[in-house]
C-alpha positions, 0 to 999 in steps of 0.5 A: 274262576274261583277268585272271580266267584268270591269277588262277585259275591263280595261286590254284588250288593254295591255293584249297581250303585257303583256302576251308576256313580261312575257312569254319572261321573263319566257322563259329566264330561263329553261321554266319549269314554262310555262310548269307547268302553261300549264299543270295545266291550261289544267288539271283544265279545263279538271277536270271541263269539266269532272264534268260538263259532268258527272252532265249533264249525271246524271241529264238527264238520257241520255248517248249518247247525252251529250257524243256526245256534249262533243266530238264535243266540244273537237274536236272543241277546238282541231282544234281551238288550232291547227289553233292558234298554226300554226298561221292560225287563229289570235284573236284580244284580244281587240275585243275578250274581248270586246264582251266576256264582253258584253256577260258575262253581259247578263249572269250575268243578267240572274243569278241575275234574276234566283237567285231572282226567287229562293228567291221568291220560298223560300218565302223570297221575295214577288211576286213569283206568279205574272208573267210578261209574259208566252211564254212557249208555244212558247219556252218550257223549255223542248225543246232543244233550251229552255234548251240551252238558259236556260243553257247559259243565264238562260232564263226563259219563265215565269219570275216574274215582280221582275225578269224582273225588276232586269234583265232590271235594271242590264243590264241598269246600268252595260251596261251603265258603260261598254259602257262608259269604252269601249269608254274611253279606245278606245279614243286615248291618247292626244299627246304632243304639238309640240314645237313652236320654237327651243331652245335658244341654236340653235339661239345664236351663240357660241363664240370661 
């Protein structure tokens, strides 16, 4: 995830022109490559979504709530896809990848803290029983908002000190380099200096 974040930050500015150039090159021929790519991409995402919804239904025991959420998500995706196709909605890919990268850094920090918690529960690293704080009374893990936060950013209402330290350290280090990369990419490229004098051929008379 960390590598992908920095890759997106590096290629965000040229992503639109690159995609348009490759798409134009593919459409010069029969265009079946674009059709095949779209079919495989949609099919792969559909399979992943089906497996995710099935696992959610199997783990919660509910049948209608995950189904309603899945239908709402599919309807939202269909509406956004139609609006983008019709040109009613435009996305700034540079800003989109910038904010998406920042969000993924937050997600990756939660994944790191979650993994450390699993290692502590297994007894592979110490500090499993020493909690930094406990706000489970205010944000219960069984509540819908606690479950949503845990599913998105691996929120834990009672983390250990090692989990908190790893979460903060990851955000500080990766966030610093991410902001630094973003500022460097946003800085305009230096322009070539203007010539101070005309070439000698413009001043010297041409003998006839």
